[in-house]
Structure formats: structure tokens, C-alpha cells
C-alpha positions as CSV (number, residue, x, y, z in Angstrom):
1,M,4.4,-126.4,65.0
2,N,6.2,-124.2,62.0
3,L,7.7,-126.5,58.9
4,N,9.9,-125.5,56.5
5,L,9.0,-128.2,53.6
6,K,10.9,-125.1,51.5
7,E,14.4,-126.9,52.0
8,H,13.0,-130.4,51.9
9,S,11.4,-129.9,48.7
10,N,14.3,-130.3,46.3
11,L,15.3,-134.1,44.9
12,P,18.8,-135.8,45.7
13,N,20.6,-136.0,43.1
14,G,21.5,-139.1,41.7
15,L,17.8,-140.4,42.7
16,F,17.0,-143.1,40.4
17,G,20.7,-144.7,40.9
18,K,20.3,-144.7,44.1
19,L,17.1,-146.4,44.2
20,F,17.9,-148.5,41.6
21,W,21.2,-150.3,43.1
22,N,19.6,-150.5,46.7
23,I,16.4,-152.3,45.3
24,F,19.1,-154.1,43.1
25,S,21.1,-155.7,45.6
26,T,18.1,-156.6,48.0
27,Y,16.6,-158.6,44.6
28,L,19.7,-159.9,44.0
29,V,19.6,-161.9,47.2
30,I,16.3,-163.6,47.0
31,F,17.0,-164.4,43.1
32,L,20.4,-165.8,43.9
33,I,18.6,-168.2,46.5
34,L,15.7,-168.8,44.0
35,G,18.5,-169.6,41.5
36,I,20.0,-172.2,43.7
37,L,17.2,-173.8,45.2
38,S,15.8,-173.6,41.0
39,L,20.0,-175.6,40.8
40,L,19.3,-178.3,43.2
41,E,16.0,-179.1,41.8
42,I,14.0,-177.9,45.2
43,R,12.0,-174.8,43.3
44,P,11.1,-174.4,39.8
45,I,11.9,-171.0,38.5
46,D,8.4,-170.0,36.2
47,F,9.7,-168.5,32.8
48,N,7.0,-167.9,30.4
49,G,4.9,-170.0,32.3
50,E,6.9,-173.0,32.4
51,P,9.3,-174.1,35.5
52,T,12.8,-174.1,34.7
53,Y,15.2,-176.1,36.8
54,G,19.0,-176.7,36.4
55,I,21.4,-174.1,35.4
56,M,18.9,-172.5,33.3
57,G,16.5,-171.3,36.4
58,L,20.1,-169.8,37.6
59,V,20.5,-168.2,34.8
60,S,16.8,-166.7,34.5
61,A,16.9,-166.1,37.9
62,L,19.9,-164.0,38.0
63,L,18.6,-161.8,34.6
64,M,15.1,-161.4,36.2
65,A,16.8,-159.6,39.0
66,P,18.1,-156.2,37.3
67,L,15.0,-156.0,35.5
68,I,12.3,-156.2,38.3
69,A,14.5,-153.9,40.4
70,L,15.0,-151.4,37.3
71,S,11.2,-151.6,37.0
72,T,10.5,-151.2,40.5
73,A,12.7,-148.8,41.0
74,F,11.4,-146.6,38.0
75,A,7.7,-146.7,39.5
76,I,9.2,-145.5,42.7
77,W,11.0,-142.5,41.0
78,L,7.6,-141.5,39.3
79,M,5.7,-142.2,42.7
80,V,8.4,-139.6,44.2
81,I,8.6,-137.2,41.4
82,F,4.8,-136.6,40.9
83,G,4.5,-136.2,45.1
84,N,7.7,-133.6,45.1
85,L,5.6,-131.7,42.2
86,V,2.2,-132.3,44.3
87,M,4.2,-130.7,47.1
88,K,5.6,-128.0,45.1
89,L,2.5,-126.9,44.6
90,F,1.2,-126.4,47.8
91,V,4.2,-124.9,49.1
92,K,4.6,-121.4,47.7
């Protein structure tokens, strides 16, 4: 089996943006559901250790979605960059 890794060692353009928007769209659905449950006072949103219900629970859930997506996308982006550097060390 002949693997040619040189053609796969380049990163796509706009990788961080693609990661962020894909992760954000997933988290937005989850946090929107949690925010609606908080708005209906079924499940609280824990913000700074305090349970938050109502409209503040919905707002805090919608504000947490991009922050968590940003941190997750940054962590994945760093792992991809590191993995690409390691792969380029072995591909000559």
C-alpha cells in the first residue's frame, strides 16, 4: 500500500472559521433547547454556580453558545495544527 501523505499534509483555507461555524450551529441548537427549558422553568441554567430561570436563563444560554463554541473550535484547531506539524516531520 503506497500512501502519499504530501498531498494530504496541507491545511484547508479558513479552517478555524469552518470549525467554529460547524460547532456553533450544533451548540446553538442545544443551548436554544436548554434556554427554552429554562424559560419554561423546567431546567435551570447554572451561571456562576447560581440556577437561572426565565428570560435571563434564555439569554445566558444563548450567550454561552458562542463562547463555548469558540473555545472548543480553538482547542480542535490547535490539535489539528499540532498533528499537521508532527505529520510534516515524518513526511519528507
